[in-house]
MARTOR-981834 format. One record per residue (C-alpha): x, y, z. Coordinates in pm, 1 decimal, always signed. Example, Ala and Ser with C-alpha at 12.3 -4.5 7.8 and 13.67 -1.06 7.14 Angstrom:
BEGIN
- east	north	up
- +1230.0	-450.0	+780.0
- +1367.0	-106.0	+714.0
This chain:
BEGIN
- east	north	up
- -9885.6	-5888.8	-2024.5
- -9843.0	-6007.2	-1684.6
- -9974.0	-6284.4	-1521.0
- -10194.4	-6177.1	-1280.8
- -10568.4	-5997.0	-1198.8
- -10538.1	-5598.7	-1095.3
- -10775.2	-5521.9	-803.8
- -10844.9	-5144.7	-792.3
- -10896.4	-5019.1	-446.4
- -10698.2	-4747.0	-237.7
- -10432.8	-4920.6	-40.1
- -10371.3	-4747.3	+308.6
- -10047.8	-4740.9	+518.6
- -10205.6	-4928.2	+790.1
- -9982.3	-4752.2	+1100.3
- -10081.4	-4390.0	+956.6
- -10339.2	-4423.8	+724.7
- -10152.4	-4219.3	+415.6
- -10267.0	-4349.6	+102.7
- -9972.5	-4570.9	-76.0
- -10156.6	-4715.1	-379.7
- -10437.7	-4752.2	-620.2
- -10445.5	-5125.5	-693.7
- -10310.1	-5418.3	-666.2
- -10158.3	-5743.0	-890.0
- -10267.5	-6086.3	-765.4
- -10361.4	-6403.4	-866.4
- -10669.7	-6546.3	-829.4
- -10941.5	-6671.9	-1076.8
- -10918.1	-6617.1	-1432.9
- -10550.8	-6448.2	-1531.2
- -10395.7	-6245.6	-1665.8
- -10562.1	-5952.0	-1757.2
- -10848.8	-5952.9	-1553.2
- -10971.7	-5596.5	-1368.9
- -11137.1	-5575.6	-1061.5
- -11337.7	-5257.2	-847.3
- -11371.4	-5380.7	-494.2
- -11724.5	-5511.3	-432.5
- -11638.2	-5744.4	-792.0
- -11684.6	-6102.4	-765.6
- -11390.5	-6315.8	-896.5
- -11412.0	-6437.2	-1274.5
- -11320.3	-6792.5	-1362.7
- -11261.3	-6890.1	-1691.6
- -11537.3	-7126.8	-1835.4
- -11557.9	-7385.5	-2153.0
- -11836.6	-7349.1	-2355.9
- -12072.1	-7567.5	-2171.2
- -12043.2	-7322.5	-1873.8
- -11862.4	-7511.5	-1648.3
- -11498.3	-7378.5	-1485.2
- -11184.7	-7447.2	-1665.1
- -11011.0	-7693.4	-1440.6
- -10671.4	-7452.8	-1244.4
- -10338.6	-7452.9	-1435.0
- -10482.9	-7522.6	-1780.6
- -10293.7	-7272.7	-2029.8
- -10590.0	-7194.6	-2290.9
- -10577.8	-7004.4	-2601.9
- -10912.9	-6759.9	-2532.9
- -10863.0	-6601.4	-2920.3
- -10606.8	-6590.1	-3142.5
- -10278.5	-6522.3	-2990.6
- -10464.3	-6506.8	-2597.6
- -10407.2	-6704.3	-2331.5
- -10544.7	-6727.6	-1977.4
- -10523.4	-6995.0	-1705.2
- -10741.7	-7024.6	-1407.7
- -10574.5	-6977.7	-1083.6
- -10669.6	-7124.4	-763.0
- -10977.3	-7346.9	-666.8
- -11348.0	-7169.4	-711.7
- -11500.7	-7372.0	-450.1
- -11271.4	-7188.1	-209.9
- -11490.1	-6837.2	-168.1
- -11273.1	-6656.9	+103.2
- -10883.3	-6563.4	+58.4
- -10640.6	-6343.6	+136.8
- -10426.0	-6286.8	-184.7
- -10125.9	-6135.1	-169.5
- -9952.1	-5896.4	-422.1
- -9679.1	-5989.2	-688.8
- -9533.9	-5649.9	-651.3
- -9467.6	-5558.3	-283.4
- -9497.8	-5938.2	-126.0
- -9241.2	-6066.8	-373.3
- -8945.2	-5807.3	-323.5
- -9014.0	-5691.7	-694.3
- -9085.8	-5339.4	-536.3
- -8975.5	-5181.2	-170.1
- -9263.9	-4967.0	-51.1
- -9240.3	-4720.3	+280.8
- -9509.0	-4512.9	+377.2
- -9404.0	-4154.8	+249.7
- -9574.2	-4031.7	+601.0
- -9466.1	-4266.3	+912.3
- -9184.0	-4478.9	+736.6
- -9354.0	-4756.6	+781.4
- -9201.8	-5062.4	+563.7
- -9483.7	-5235.4	+372.9
- -9414.6	-5609.1	+355.1
- -9723.0	-5732.6	+191.2
- -9986.8	-5562.7	+1.7
- -10332.3	-5799.0	+27.6
- -10658.1	-5789.6	-160.8
- -10930.7	-6006.2	+56.1
- -11222.7	-6238.8	-160.8
- -11482.9	-6308.9	+105.2
- -11779.2	-6518.2	-49.2
- -11644.6	-6525.3	-381.9
- -11607.8	-6155.8	-410.1
- -11344.5	-5873.4	-378.5
- -11384.8	-5724.3	-23.9
- -11132.3	-5491.9	+42.6
- -10722.3	-5436.0	-64.2
- -10440.5	-5373.9	+235.8
- -10074.9	-5322.7	+352.6
- -9910.7	-5499.2	+584.3
- -9633.4	-5467.3	+804.4
- -9433.9	-5791.5	+888.5
- -9590.7	-5923.2	+1174.4
- -9936.4	-5946.8	+1001.6
- -9741.2	-6152.6	+692.0
- -9589.4	-6369.4	+966.1
- -9962.6	-6409.5	+1122.1
- -10073.3	-6501.1	+811.0
- -9871.0	-6687.6	+647.1
- -9621.3	-6848.9	+911.2
- -9348.4	-7063.7	+814.8
- -9516.9	-7056.3	+464.5
- -9409.1	-6716.0	+383.1
- -9180.3	-6674.9	+51.1
- -9354.9	-7046.3	-65.2
- -9719.7	-6909.3	-66.4
- -9855.2	-6611.7	-239.6
- -10264.3	-6717.0	-133.2
- -10386.1	-6836.7	+214.3
- -10708.6	-6982.3	+240.9
- -10985.4	-6796.0	+537.9
- -11209.1	-7117.9	+725.1
- -11510.8	-6999.6	+756.0
- -11762.1	-7095.1	+1036.9
- -11846.9	-7441.8	+984.4
- -11557.0	-7553.7	+840.9
- -11337.3	-7829.8	+919.0
- -11084.5	-7543.8	+1073.5
- -11135.6	-7316.4	+1299.3
- -11344.3	-7007.9	+1186.4
- -11057.3	-6713.1	+1079.6
- -10768.7	-6949.0	+1063.9
- -10535.4	-6876.2	+748.6
- -10415.5	-7221.0	+581.2
- -10162.3	-7105.8	+334.1
- -10155.0	-7293.2	+6.3
- -9829.0	-7379.8	-130.7
- -9928.2	-7641.7	-357.2
- -10077.8	-7288.5	-545.0
- -9736.5	-7128.9	-526.4
- -9540.0	-7115.3	-885.0
- -9742.1	-7377.2	-1003.0
- -9655.9	-7532.6	-1318.7
- -9911.2	-7434.8	-1620.5
- -10014.8	-7726.6	-1846.3
- -10047.5	-7596.4	-2210.6
- -10381.7	-7714.0	-2356.3
- -10392.2	-7766.1	-2729.2
- -10678.1	-7597.0	-2875.7
- -10918.9	-7833.5	-3079.3
- -10777.5	-7936.1	-3396.7
- -10440.2	-7775.2	-3343.6
């Protein structure tokens, strides 16, 4: 099973609006194996008392089934980069206009999956800047935050973050 969540939604070419994909794979909230549709809230893995499990802690949720939380549940506005196109696992070109897609993203606003989109290289640079290739999540700062509204903060510290195994009780 891939170490990602899947976000279902039509991804269109940014140049000509031709449909390209019907979903993207990204990391945010409980992973792996969670599937979202646009409008769904982010799901976070919780302990038996209901508290969100600390991020990057691998926990056996059922026999031979493991999950962890990716990211920070206190952050409710992010742009998540697809684990296939952005990382170069798949080259994506629009069949109609031949635009080369540099990344696909899912946007989370107020803790809800809001949209999916395809981006060309200048838009990826606008969001990630010098963190391109070193971050797959960018925080979008809301109004009243410590940073100007709408600015992006790529999170290099979450990229390829080590995951700590947490032994099951009694194990």
